[in-house]
N, C-alpha and C positions, 0 to 999 in steps of 0.2 A: 363053371356055375353059372346056376340059374338067375336070372335076374327076379328081387323079390316085387312084387306088384304090391299095388296101395291096398286091394285088399286082400291080401296075406298078411300083410302087417295089422291090419283092422282086427281081422281075425287074431290072431297070436294078443293083438294087444288085448282086447274082450275076456280072452282066454286066460290072461295073466290078472285081471280084476277080479274075473269072478274065483279063481283061486286063491287071490288072496281074501276074498270076502270071506270063502269058505272056509280058510283056516281062522278065523277073526282078526285077521292084520287090519282090514280096513272097514269103517260099518256103509253100508250103501244107504244113500241119500234118493230123496225123496220131495220132488216140490208138490205142494199142494194147491190149487189157487182157488178160493172159494172156499178155504177150509174154515174158517166160522160161521159157518154155515149149516143149516139141518145136514145136509146129506153128505157137505163138504167133511163135516167134523166125523161124521162115521168113517169115513176114508181116513181119515187122520189117526183114529185110533186103531182099524184095524193096520195100518201100517207100521205105527209102534210097537202092539203086541206081535208083529213077525221080524223086529229087533231094526228098524230103519230110523236114521236119522231124518226126521221129519219138518219141512221149512213150509212155514203157510205164510200165502199174500192172501191180503185179505181189505177191501175197504171200506166193511162194513156197514155197506147201503142195505143189505138186507143181513146179514150175519150179524151176529153178536160177540161182543169178545168174550163172555162168559159159556160161548161154547169153543174156544180155540182150546185146546190142551195145553194143559203148564208145561210139559214134555220137549212141545214141538217150538221151533224159532219160528215167532211169529212177527210179522212186518206190515204194518197197515197203507196201502197202499193201490192207487187206481194204474192196472195197466192198460187202461184203452188208450189210442192214441187221439 
C-alpha cells in the first residue's frame, strides 16, 4: 500500500468540497474586504448573483453602509495592525 501524501489528501478534500457544492449540499462562501465601497459593492453583487454566501468586512472610512447589500453578512471593523 502506498502512503497518502499531504498533497493527495488536500486534493481529495478540494474534490469533495467542489462535488458537494455542485450538488448544492454546501453554499460556497466568499469574504470581501471593502465591500461597502463603490468597487467592493459591485464585487459583492456579482458573487451574490452567482450564488455565493458573502461576508463583508469594511471600516466605512470611505465606503457607505447604504452600499452594503442586505443579503451579505456585514461586519464593520478595521483589519489593519
